[in-house]
VOPAGU-2260 file (C-alpha; in pm, 1 decimal, decimal comma):
REM VOPAGU-2260
SITE   aa  ch    i         X         Y         Z
SITE  UNK   A    0    3656,3   -1422,1   16285,8
SITE  UNK   A    1    3929,5   -1219,6   16453,9
SITE  UNK   A    2    3839,2    -877,6   16586,1
SITE  UNK   A    3    3913,2    -608,5   16331,3
SITE  UNK   A    4    4127,7    -311,2   16435,5
SITE  UNK   A    5    3974,5      32,2   16465,9
SITE  UNK   A    6    4064,3     292,0   16199,6
SITE  UNK   A    7    4291,1     466,1   16452,4
SITE  UNK   A    8    4474,8     143,1   16535,3
SITE  UNK   A    9    4515,9      67,1   16164,7
SITE  UNK   A   10    4657,3     417,7   16108,4
SITE  UNK   A   11    4900,5     383,0   16397,6
SITE  UNK   A   12    5030,4      57,7   16253,1
SITE  UNK   A   13    5020,3     116,9   15878,0
SITE  UNK   A   14    4958,4     480,2   15791,1
SITE  UNK   A   15    5275,3     486,1   15579,6
SITE  UNK   A   16    5218,5     149,1   15415,1
SITE  UNK   A   17    5154,7     132,2   15042,0
SITE  UNK   A   18    4803,0      96,2   14902,6
SITE  UNK   A   19    4873,5    -262,7   14798,0
SITE  UNK   A   20    4995,1    -353,8   15147,8
SITE  UNK   A   21    4683,1    -201,2   15303,1
SITE  UNK   A   22    4450,9    -391,2   15066,0
SITE  UNK   A   23    4629,6    -716,9   15142,5
SITE  UNK   A   24    4623,6    -669,9   15519,6
SITE  UNK   A   25    4279,0    -517,5   15582,7
SITE  UNK   A   26    3923,1    -548,5   15453,5
SITE  UNK   A   27    3846,0    -303,4   15173,5
SITE  UNK   A   28    3651,1     -60,0   15395,6
SITE  UNK   A   29    3934,2     -24,3   15649,8
SITE  UNK   A   30    4204,6      -3,2   15382,2
SITE  UNK   A   31    4018,5     274,7   15200,4
SITE  UNK   A   32    3962,2     457,1   15530,8
SITE  UNK   A   33    4334,7     452,7   15608,2
SITE  UNK   A   34    4412,1     580,6   15257,5
SITE  UNK   A   35    4161,0     862,6   15301,6
SITE  UNK   A   36    4295,0     956,7   15645,1
SITE  UNK   A   37    4650,3     958,2   15514,5
SITE  UNK   A   38    4562,2    1185,6   15224,0
SITE  UNK   A   39    4365,0    1425,9   15440,9
SITE  UNK   A   40    4635,7    1427,7   15709,7
SITE  UNK   A   41    4891,3    1535,1   15447,2
SITE  UNK   A   42    4642,8    1788,2   15307,8
SITE  UNK   A   43    4596,4    1934,9   15655,5
SITE  UNK   A   44    4976,3    1959,3   15703,4
SITE  UNK   A   45    4998,3    2150,8   15377,3
SITE  UNK   A   46    4735,8    2393,9   15507,2
SITE  UNK   A   47    4815,2    2432,9   15880,1
SITE  UNK   A   48    4589,6    2737,0   15923,9
SITE  UNK   A   49    4285,5    2544,0   15805,4
SITE  UNK   A   50    3991,9    2527,0   16048,8
SITE  UNK   A   51    3815,8    2202,7   16131,2
SITE  UNK   A   52    3504,9    2308,6   15942,8
SITE  UNK   A   53    3713,7    2373,5   15631,2
SITE  UNK   A   54    3876,4    2034,8   15663,4
SITE  UNK   A   55    3530,9    1883,8   15714,5
SITE  UNK   A   56    3407,4    2040,6   15391,2
SITE  UNK   A   57    3713,5    1917,0   15202,9
SITE  UNK   A   58    3660,3    1559,6   15323,1
SITE  UNK   A   59    3290,1    1566,5   15238,9
SITE  UNK   A   60    3343,7    1708,1   14889,9
SITE  UNK   A   61    3635,0    1483,7   14798,7
SITE  UNK   A   62    3496,9    1155,1   14925,0
SITE  UNK   A   63    3121,6    1220,9   14934,2
SITE  UNK   A   64    3087,5    1111,2   15295,4
SITE  UNK   A   65    2849,7    1236,3   15562,8
SITE  UNK   A   66    2929,0    1516,8   15803,4
SITE  UNK   A   67    2951,8    1276,5   16097,6
SITE  UNK   A   68    3202,8    1061,4   15907,7
SITE  UNK   A   69    3407,8    1371,3   15820,8
SITE  UNK   A   70    3422,0    1477,2   16184,6
SITE  UNK   A   71    3516,7    1121,2   16284,8
SITE  UNK   A   72    3806,9    1143,6   16037,6
SITE  UNK   A   73    3913,7    1479,0   16183,3
SITE  UNK   A   74    3912,2    1331,9   16533,1
SITE  UNK   A   75    4148,9    1055,5   16417,9
SITE  UNK   A   76    4372,1    1305,6   16237,3
SITE  UNK   A   77    4406,5    1507,5   16558,2
SITE  UNK   A   78    4508,4    1194,3   16748,2
SITE  UNK   A   79    4772,9    1112,5   16488,7
SITE  UNK   A   80    4953,6    1445,3   16530,9
SITE  UNK   A   81    5155,2    1353,7   16847,5
SITE  UNK   A   82    5247,8    1017,6   16697,4
SITE  UNK   A   83    5375,4    1168,0   16374,9
SITE  UNK   A   84    5510,1    1497,3   16508,7
SITE  UNK   A   85    5875,1    1417,9   16422,4
SITE  UNK   A   86    5770,6    1349,3   16063,6
SITE  UNK   A   87    5557,8    1665,0   16068,4
SITE  UNK   A   88    5857,2    1871,4   16180,6
SITE  UNK   A   89    6065,0    1723,4   15901,7
SITE  UNK   A   90    5790,1    1809,7   15654,8
SITE  UNK   A   91    5777,2    2172,6   15769,7
SITE  UNK   A   92    6156,9    2196,0   15776,5
SITE  UNK   A   93    6173,2    2079,9   15415,2
SITE  UNK   A   94    5894,8    2318,5   15318,2
SITE  UNK   A   95    6074,1    2606,9   15493,3
SITE  UNK   A   96    6396,2    2531,1   15307,0
SITE  UNK   A   97    6212,9    2538,0   14976,0
SITE  UNK   A   98    6056,1    2874,7   15059,6
SITE  UNK   A   99    6378,1    3035,1   15184,2
SITE  UNK   A  100    6577,7    2911,3   14885,2
SITE  UNK   A  101    6311,7    3050,3   14654,1
SITE  UNK   A  102    6335,5    3384,1   14837,6
SITE  UNK   A  103    6714,2    3379,4   14800,0
SITE  UNK   A  104    6686,7    3309,2   14426,0
SITE  UNK   A  105    6441,8    3598,3   14377,0
SITE  UNK   A  106    6663,3    3834,2   14577,4
SITE  UNK   A  107    6966,8    3726,3   14378,3
SITE  UNK   A  108    6784,3    3799,8   14052,4
SITE  UNK   A  109    6715,3    4153,0   14181,2
SITE  UNK   A  110    7071,5    4182,7   14315,0
SITE  UNK   A  111    6921,9    4248,4   14658,7
SITE  UNK   A  112    7223,7    4154,4   14868,9
SITE  UNK   A  113    7062,2    4245,1   15202,0
SITE  UNK   A  114    6772,5    4003,9   15147,9
SITE  UNK   A  115    7017,3    3741,2   15018,9
SITE  UNK   A  116    7218,8    3773,0   15339,3
SITE  UNK   A  117    6911,1    3747,6   15561,4
SITE  UNK   A  118    6785,3    3443,7   15370,4
SITE  UNK   A  119    7125,4    3273,5   15394,0
SITE  UNK   A  120    7145,7    3345,9   15767,8
SITE  UNK   A  121    6794,5    3213,1   15824,3
SITE  UNK   A  122    6875,1    2899,0   15622,6
SITE  UNK   A  123    7190,4    2835,8   15827,1
SITE  UNK   A  124    7007,1    2886,1   16156,1
SITE  UNK   A  125    6713,7    2663,7   16059,3
SITE  UNK   A  126    6944,9    2380,4   15955,1
SITE  UNK   A  127    7193,8    2439,2   16238,9
SITE  UNK   A  128    7490,6    2443,2   16006,8
SITE  UNK   A  129    7641,0    2723,9   16215,2
SITE  UNK   A  130    7691,2    2480,2   16506,9
SITE  UNK   A  131    7966,2    2230,9   16561,4
SITE  UNK   A  132    7861,4    1874,2   16484,3
SITE  UNK   A  133    7908,0    1761,0   16843,3
SITE  UNK   A  134    7695,4    2054,5   16967,5
SITE  UNK   A  135    7405,6    2008,9   16726,3
SITE  UNK   A  136    7190,7    1800,9   16957,4
SITE  UNK   A  137    6872,5    1651,4   16806,5
SITE  UNK   A  138    6645,1    1804,2   17068,8
SITE  UNK   A  139    6338,9    1749,8   16851,7
SITE  UNK   A  140    6402,6    1374,6   16866,5
SITE  UNK   A  141    6412,4    1352,6   17245,9
SITE  UNK   A  142    6103,3    1173,0   17372,0
SITE  UNK   A  143    5961,4    1300,7   17700,2
SITE  UNK   A  144    5917,8    1007,7   17935,4
SITE  UNK   A  145    5562,8     970,6   18066,2
SITE  UNK   A  146    5666,0     951,8   18432,1
SITE  UNK   A  147    5422,3    1069,4   18695,5
SITE  UNK   A  148    5478,4    1102,6   19070,9
SITE  UNK   A  149    5244,0     894,4   19283,0
SITE  UNK   A  150    5191,3     782,9   19640,7
SITE  UNK   A  151    5021,2     464,2   19523,8
SITE  UNK   A  152    5247,2     174,5   19631,5
SITE  UNK   A  153    5056,0     -60,4   19403,3
SITE  UNK   A  154    5275,8      52,6   19114,1
SITE  UNK   A  155    5557,8    -133,9   19297,0
SITE  UNK   A  156    5346,6    -443,7   19336,6
SITE  UNK   A  157    5280,2    -375,6   19706,9
SITE  UNK   A  158    4948,5    -397,2   19883,7
SITE  UNK   A  159    4849,3     -57,0   20025,9
SITE  UNK   A  160    4785,7     -22,0   20398,9
SITE  UNK   A  161    4430,0      91,8   20463,6
SITE  UNK   A  162    4415,4     438,7   20621,6
SITE  UNK   A  163    4796,0     457,8   20612,2
SITE  UNK   A  164    4836,1     799,4   20777,7
SITE  UNK   A  165    4638,2     699,0   21086,0
SITE  UNK   A  166    4836,4     374,1   21089,0
SITE  UNK   A  167    5161,9     574,0   21093,5
SITE  UNK   A  168    5036,3     799,0   21374,5
SITE  UNK   A  169    4924,3     498,0   21580,0
SITE  UNK   A  170    5254,5     316,3   21528,9
SITE  UNK   A  171    5455,1     627,1   21620,4
SITE  UNK   A  172    5254,3     667,7   21940,4
SITE  UNK   A  173    5305,2     304,4   22040,9
SITE  UNK   A  174    5679,5     313,7   21976,8
SITE  UNK   A  175    5714,6     647,3   22156,9
SITE  UNK   A  176    5556,4     497,4   22466,6
SITE  UNK   A  177    5784,3     193,1   22476,9
SITE  UNK   A  178    6104,5     361,8   22355,9
SITE  UNK   A  179    6106,2     718,5   22478,5
SITE  UNK   A  180    6473,5     768,6   22391,9
SITE  UNK   A  181    6412,5     738,1   22019,0
SITE  UNK   A  182    6233,9    1073,2   22019,8
SITE  UNK   A  183    6540,2    1269,5   22133,4
SITE  UNK   A  184    6884,4    1120,9   22084,2
SITE  UNK   A  185    7186,5    1331,7   22176,0
SITE  UNK   A  186    7481,4    1354,4   21943,0
SITE  UNK   A  187    7789,3    1156,7   22047,5
SITE  UNK   A  188    8136,1    1180,3   21904,4
SITE  UNK   A  189    8226,0     860,9   21724,4
SITE  UNK   A  190    8544,8     692,8   21845,2
SITE  UNK   A  191    8660,7     454,3   21577,1
SITE  UNK   A  192    8996,4     387,3   21742,3
SITE  UNK   A  193    9162,4     429,3   21405,8
SITE  UNK   A  194    9508,9     365,0   21546,3
SITE  UNK   A  195    9397,5      10,9   21633,5
SITE  UNK   A  196    9190,3     -47,4   21322,7
SITE  UNK   A  197    9464,2      78,9   21091,6
SITE  UNK   A  198    9793,0      22,3   21279,9
SITE  UNK   A  199    9999,8      49,3   20961,4
SITE  UNK   A  200    9879,7     406,5   20916,8
SITE  UNK   A  201    9900,3     510,3   21282,3
SITE  UNK   A  202   10172,4     765,8   21364,7
SITE  UNK   A  203   10475,2     623,2   21544,0
SITE  UNK   A  204   10475,3     729,4   21910,2
SITE  UNK   A  205   10851,3     742,5   21942,2
SITE  UNK   A  206   10911,1     895,8   21601,9
SITE  UNK   A  207   11120,8    1214,0   21620,7
SITE  UNK   A  208   10942,9    1535,4   21539,9
SITE  UNK   A  209   11007,7    1677,5   21198,3
SITE  UNK   A  210   11216,9    1997,5   21203,6
């Protein structure tokens, strides 16, 4: 029997799949776990100020699972946040728009023009409609590349030299002994003889001077 994926791996692959798709693809226990994690992830997004212990209590009361299972679910939910952050931003942007439009409607009913103006300005800024289309860059969609500086040549497929710094010092000493001049080379003016290399561009010797 093939190795079954972990709950985290199943969530990464199919968190947004329908219930029927999950039941067809995974054993019942894993499918139900993904459904539970999805529901609690959305519940947590709807209550961003919620503490882990509050989320733990919600999971335990809703699904009648043990405390250790609830904390295991919370651990997976935390790991899903970076993977779904663009979707999370879209969720909060939509929620913000609903709130600000509701504020505008209430202010309009009271004929509170100052609050209406502030709400309209905030709405425009949040949705970037005050920017030109070519200037409205989707910065929230730019993925930071996971590059990391390293001195390990093995990342290039090369075999590292043991004790490389001592090897460099030893090699420098040997070369300095045999080729003393390489330590101090004086600058010399380069003579390219351009008139011979590029005769068609060389000035004519007998050409009269320009007035």
